[in-house]
C-alpha positions in Angstrom: 0.0 -0.1 0.0 1.4 3.4 -1.0 -1.4 6.1 -0.6 -1.3 8.9 2.0 2.0 8.1 3.7 2.4 6.6 7.2 -0.4 8.7 8.7 -2.6 7.5 5.8 -1.8 3.8 6.2 -2.9 3.7 9.8 -6.4 4.9 8.7 -6.5 2.2 5.9 -5.5 -0.3 8.2 -8.4 0.4 10.4 -10.8 0.8 7.7 -9.9 -2.6 6.1 -9.8 -4.4 9.8 -13.5 -3.6 9.9 -14.3 -4.6 6.4 -12.4 -7.8 6.0 -10.0 -8.8 8.9 -8.7 -11.5 6.9 -6.7 -9.1 4.6 -3.3 -8.4 5.9 -2.0 -4.8 5.0 1.6 -3.9 4.6 2.9 -0.6 4.0 4.8 0.1 0.8 8.4 0.0 2.4 7.3 -3.1 4.2 6.0 -4.7 1.0 9.2 -4.0 -0.8 11.2 -6.1 1.6 9.1 -9.3 0.5 7.6 -8.3 -2.9 6.8 -12.1 -3.5 4.2 -12.0 -0.9 2.1 -9.4 -2.4 -1.4 -10.2 -4.0 -2.9 -6.8 -4.2 -1.4 -3.2 -4.5 -3.1 0.0 -3.4 -1.2 3.1 -4.4 -1.2 6.5 -6.2 2.2 6.8 -7.5 4.5 3.7 -7.2 8.1 3.7 -7.5 9.1 2.8 -10.9 9.7 -0.8 -11.6 8.6 -2.1 -8.2 5.0 -3.7 -9.2 7.1 -5.6 -11.7 9.0 -7.2 -8.9 5.8 -8.6 -7.5 5.3 -12.2 -8.9 2.0 -13.0 -7.1 0.4 -9.7 -7.8 -3.2 -10.3 -8.9 -4.9 -6.7 -9.1 -3.5 -3.3 -8.9 -5.9 -0.6 -7.2 -5.6 3.1 -7.9 -6.4 5.1 -4.9 -8.3 7.7 -7.0 -10.4 7.9 -10.3 -7.4 9.0 -12.1 -4.3 6.4 -12.4 -1.9 8.3 -14.6 0.6 8.3 -11.6 0.6 4.5 -12.1 0.6 4.2 -15.6 3.5 6.6 -15.5 5.5 3.7 -14.5 7.7 2.7 -17.6 7.8 -1.1 -16.2 4.1 -1.3 -15.2 3.2 -5.1 -15.9 0.2 -4.2 -18.1 -1.3 -7.8 -18.1 -2.3 -7.2 -14.5 -5.7 -5.6 -13.9 -5.7 -2.0 -12.9 -8.8 -0.7 -11.1 -9.9 2.8 -10.8 -11.5 4.3 -7.8 -14.4 6.1 -9.8 -16.9 5.1 -7.2 -20.4 6.7 -6.6 -18.9 8.7 -3.6 -16.3 10.2 -6.0 -18.8 11.1 -8.7 -21.3 12.7 -6.2 -18.5 15.0 -4.8 -17.4 15.9 -8.2 -21.0 16.9 -9.2 -21.3 18.9 -6.0 -17.9 20.7 -6.6 -18.8 21.2 -10.3 -22.1 23.0 -9.4 -20.3 25.0 -6.7 -17.7 26.2 -9.3 -20.3 26.9 -12.0 -22.5 28.8 -9.5 -19.2 30.6 -8.3 -18.5 31.7 -11.7 -22.2 32.8 -12.2 -22.4 34.8 -9.0 -18.9 36.2 -9.2 -17.9 34.7 -6.0 -14.2 35.7 -6.4 -15.2 39.5 -6.6 -17.2 38.9 -3.3 -14.3 37.1 -1.5 -11.8 40.0 -2.5 -14.2 42.6 -1.3 -14.9 40.7 2.0 -11.3 40.5 2.5 -10.5 44.1 2.0 -13.8 45.1 4.5 -15.2 46.7 1.2 -19.0 46.8 0.2 -18.8 46.3 -3.1 -22.5 46.3 -4.3 -23.1 44.9 -7.9 -25.9 42.9 -9.8 -25.0 39.6 -11.4 -25.9 39.7 -15.0 -27.6 36.4 -15.4 -29.2 33.3 -13.9 -28.4 29.8 -14.5 -30.8 29.3 -17.3 -29.1 31.9 -19.4 -25.6 30.2 -19.3 -24.8 26.8 -20.9 -22.6 24.7 -19.3 -20.3 22.6 -21.7 -18.6 19.5 -20.4 -15.6 18.1 -21.9 -15.8 14.3 -21.0 -19.0 12.4 -20.4 -17.6 9.5 -18.2 -18.8 8.9 -14.9 -17.9 12.1 -13.5 -19.2 14.1 -16.5 -22.5 12.5 -16.4 -23.3 13.0 -12.6 -22.1 16.7 -12.9 -24.3 17.1 -15.9 -27.2 15.8 -14.0 -26.7 17.9 -11.0 -26.0 20.9 -13.2 -29.4 20.6 -15.1 -31.1 20.3 -11.7 -29.9 23.7 -10.8 -31.2 25.3 -14.0 -28.0 25.2 -16.3 -28.5 24.0 -19.9 -25.9 21.4 -20.3 -24.1 20.2 -23.4 -21.4 17.6 -23.5 -18.4 16.6 -25.8 -17.0 13.1 -25.9 -14.6 11.1 -28.2 -17.4 8.8 -29.2 -21.1 9.8 -29.4 -23.0 9.5 -26.0 -26.8 9.6 -25.6 -27.6 11.5 -22.2 -31.3 12.4 -21.5 -31.5 16.3 -21.5 -28.0 16.9 -22.8 -27.0 17.8 -26.4 -24.0 15.6 -27.3 -21.1 16.4 -29.5 -18.6 13.9 -30.6 -15.3 13.8 -32.3 -12.7 16.3 -33.3 -15.0 17.6 -36.1 -17.6 18.5 -33.5 -15.4 20.2 -30.9 -15.3 23.8 -32.3 -19.2 23.9 -32.4 -19.2 22.5 -28.9 -16.8 25.3 -27.5 -18.8 28.0 -29.4 -21.8 27.2 -27.3 -20.1 26.8 -24.1 -20.6 29.8 -21.8 -19.0 28.0 -19.0 -16.6 25.1 -20.0 -15.6 22.2 -17.6 -12.8 19.9 -18.3 -13.3 16.4 -16.9 -11.4 14.4 -19.6 -9.2 11.5 -18.6 -5.3 11.9 -18.8 -4.2 10.8 -22.4 -1.8 11.9 -24.9 -4.7 13.2 -27.0 -5.8 15.6 -24.0 -2.4 17.1 -23.2 -2.6 20.9 -23.4 -6.1 20.7 -24.9 -7.1 23.6 -22.8 -4.8 26.3 -24.6 -5.1 29.7 -26.4 -6.5 28.3 -29.6 -9.0 26.3 -27.6 -10.0 29.2 -25.2 -10.3 31.6 -28.2 -13.4 29.5 -29.5 -15.4 30.1 -26.4 -17.8 33.0 -26.2 -16.5 36.2 -25.2 -16.6 36.5 -21.4 -16.9 32.6 -20.9 -15.9 31.0 -17.7 -13.7 27.9 -17.4 -13.5 25.2 -14.8 -10.5 22.9 -14.7 -11.2 19.6 -12.9 -9.6 17.0 -15.2 -5.9 16.8 -14.9 -3.3 19.7 -14.8 -1.3 18.3 -17.9 -4.6 19.4 -20.2 -4.0 23.0 -19.2 -1.6 25.7 -20.6 -1.8 28.1 -17.6 0.0 30.9 -19.3 -2.9 30.8 -21.8 -5.4 30.8 -19.1 -4.0 34.0 -17.7 -3.7 35.6 -20.8 -7.4 35.0 -21.6 -8.3 36.3 -18.1 -6.2 39.4 -18.5 -7.5 40.2 -22.0 -11.2 39.7 -20.7 -11.9 36.9 -23.1 -12.5 34.6 -19.9 -14.5 36.3 -17.2 -13.3 34.0 -14.4 -11.8 30.4 -13.8 -12.0 27.9 -11.1 -9.1 25.7 -11.2 -8.5 22.4 -9.2 -5.8 21.0 -11.0 -2.3 22.0 -12.0 1.0 21.0 -13.6 3.0 20.9 -11.4 1.4 20.4 -8.2 1.3 22.0 -5.9 0.9 25.3 -7.8 4.2 27.2 -7.2 3.8 30.0 -4.7 4.8 32.6 -7.0 2.3 31.8 -9.8 0.2 34.6 -10.7 -3.0 32.6 -10.5 -2.9 32.8 -6.7 -3.5 36.5 -6.6 -5.5 36.8 -9.9 -8.7 38.8 -9.3 -10.7 36.5 -11.4 -9.4 33.2 -10.6 -10.3 30.6 -7.6 -7.4 28.3 -7.0 -8.3 24.9 -5.1 -5.8 22.1 -3.9 -6.9 19.2 -6.0 -9.8 18.4 -3.7 -12.8 18.1 -6.1 -13.8 14.6 -5.9 -11.8 12.6 -3.5 -13.7 10.4 -1.3 -12.8 9.4 2.2 -10.6 6.4 2.9 -13.5 4.5 4.2 -15.7 4.7 1.3 -12.5 3.7 -1.1 -11.7 0.9 1.3 -15.3 -0.4 1.1 -15.1 -0.4 -2.7 -11.6 -2.1 -2.8 -12.6 -4.8 0.0 -15.8 -5.8 -2.3 -13.8 -5.9 -5.6 -11.3 -8.1 -3.9 -13.9 -10.3 -2.5 -15.6 -10.4 -5.9 -12.3 -11.1 -7.7 -11.7 -14.1 -5.4 -15.1 -15.5 -6.3 -14.0 -15.3 -10.0 -16.4 -12.3 -10.8 -15.4 -9.3 -13.1 -13.6 -6.5 -11.6 -15.1 -2.9 -11.8 -13.8 0.0 -13.2 -11.0 -1.6 -15.3 -8.5 0.7 -16.8 -8.1 0.2 -20.6 -4.5 0.8 -21.8 -5.5 1.0 -25.3 -8.0 3.9 -24.6 -6.0 5.5 -21.9 -8.8 5.5 -19.4 
């Protein structure tokens, strides 16, 4: 196990002890002393080559919905199933965060926070209500689908873009590279919930942002590698973007001297959008291990060919 350090390991151990006392947990450093004894691995960013040294390894569990920290291992044993923790608790949290972010842009929450910090009564009248701002979601996986459902419940019209066509009730769907420009042109608030793949690297850049309506908002919730931060800052400074909420960065943490920290149109959060509790993840993993040992299909399997 390698997720959350020594302090996190103690909590993981307590969670699994309640769920399945028969599971023996070993911290990563201890596991490396006897890699031949490991059946399952739970981690976020393994030391390169170490998973390949575990001859009994049956399943690799990522501790989050994204597994790019694991797939970055050049010696990753790709024949071993890799399971993502894209669980209902995570998708619910993402939907909550996405709604908060969209409402923050709609109501100009950053402006109000700055005024409060300065003890300044800055009266203004927000221009639009939710029904007048279309949210475009890049990526209609589990996270995107739940976010779309919750945003629509608030009143936002929602459109979605994915690599292949999706049928989602109440959501106009765009698919493939040829439809991306039209999707962007109709997105008053753009949300990035794409998986981390070579194709999505720096998909949010000056060229993409320029295709959004003047004064659009942007919410970055996928992966930091999908964004060119300099281009986002430039779009904010020019007024083409009216505001952003960013939860993911490259690198992380965001350097202390980066201009986004103090930008009057940017809300910066520390990659917290959808992380479920360890108890929630442990419940999912313990159930998946039990199902695997009964010979059943594992959930949320990562597809190396697709990249998610």
